C-alpha positions in Angstrom: 0.0 0.0 0.0 1.5 3.3 -1.1 -0.5 5.6 1.2 0.4 5.6 4.9 -2.8 5.4 6.9 -1.4 5.3 10.5 0.9 7.7 12.2 4.6 6.9 12.0 5.6 4.3 14.5 2.1 2.8 14.9 2.5 -0.9 14.4 -1.2 -1.9 14.1 -2.2 -3.9 11.1 -4.4 -2.2 8.5 -6.8 -4.3 6.5 -9.4 -3.4 3.8 -13.0 -4.5 4.0 -15.7 -3.5 1.5 -13.8 -0.5 0.3 -13.1 0.7 3.9 -9.8 0.6 5.8 -9.8 -1.0 9.3 -7.2 -1.4 12.0 -6.7 -4.7 13.8 -6.2 -4.1 17.6 -5.8 -6.5 20.5 -9.1 -7.3 22.3 -8.0 -5.6 25.5 -7.2 -2.4 23.6 -10.5 -2.5 21.8 -12.4 -3.0 25.1 -10.5 -0.1 26.7 -11.3 2.2 23.7 -14.9 1.1 23.7 -15.3 1.6 27.4 -13.8 5.1 27.1 -16.0 6.0 24.2 -19.2 4.8 26.0 -18.2 6.8 29.1 -17.6 9.9 27.0 -20.9 9.5 25.2 -22.7 9.2 28.6 -21.0 12.4 29.9 -22.1 14.2 26.7 -25.7 12.9 27.1 -25.8 14.2 30.7 -24.5 17.6 29.4 -21.2 17.3 31.3 -18.2 19.3 30.1 -15.5 17.2 28.6 -12.1 18.7 29.3 -9.2 18.1 26.9 -6.1 19.8 25.8 -5.8 21.4 22.5 -3.7 18.5 21.3 -6.3 16.0 22.4 -9.1 18.0 20.7 -7.1 18.0 17.4 -6.3 14.3 17.7 -10.0 13.5 18.4 -11.1 15.5 15.3 -12.0 14.0 12.0 -9.7 16.4 10.2 -7.4 15.1 7.5 -4.0 13.9 8.7 -2.1 16.8 7.1 -4.4 19.4 8.7 -4.1 17.7 12.1 -0.3 17.7 11.8 -0.3 21.4 10.9 -2.5 22.3 13.8 -0.4 20.2 16.3 2.7 21.9 15.0 1.1 25.3 15.4 0.0 24.5 19.0 3.5 23.3 19.8 5.1 26.5 18.3 2.7 28.7 20.3 3.4 26.8 23.5 7.2 27.1 22.9 6.9 30.9 22.2 5.1 31.3 25.6 7.7 29.1 27.3 5.2 26.4 28.2 6.0 22.7 28.3 4.0 20.4 26.0 1.3 18.2 27.3 
């Protein structure tokens, strides 16, 4: 596959099903991700505020990879200019 689908260093296996890409993850990892997603959805349903860093927000977005990378770089640059440590 010519196109890199996962971030550099991510060793998950990518497969293709019905024209869609999918990532194979260990069951424990899937369970943890699913549990976290359900908890987040429940907090949203209750109207709770979900706190996250700017980096977490960008990573959680559905933006194209290139746009996410640019935003993360800009956040890092701004933090560095203010003398803040990254999260």
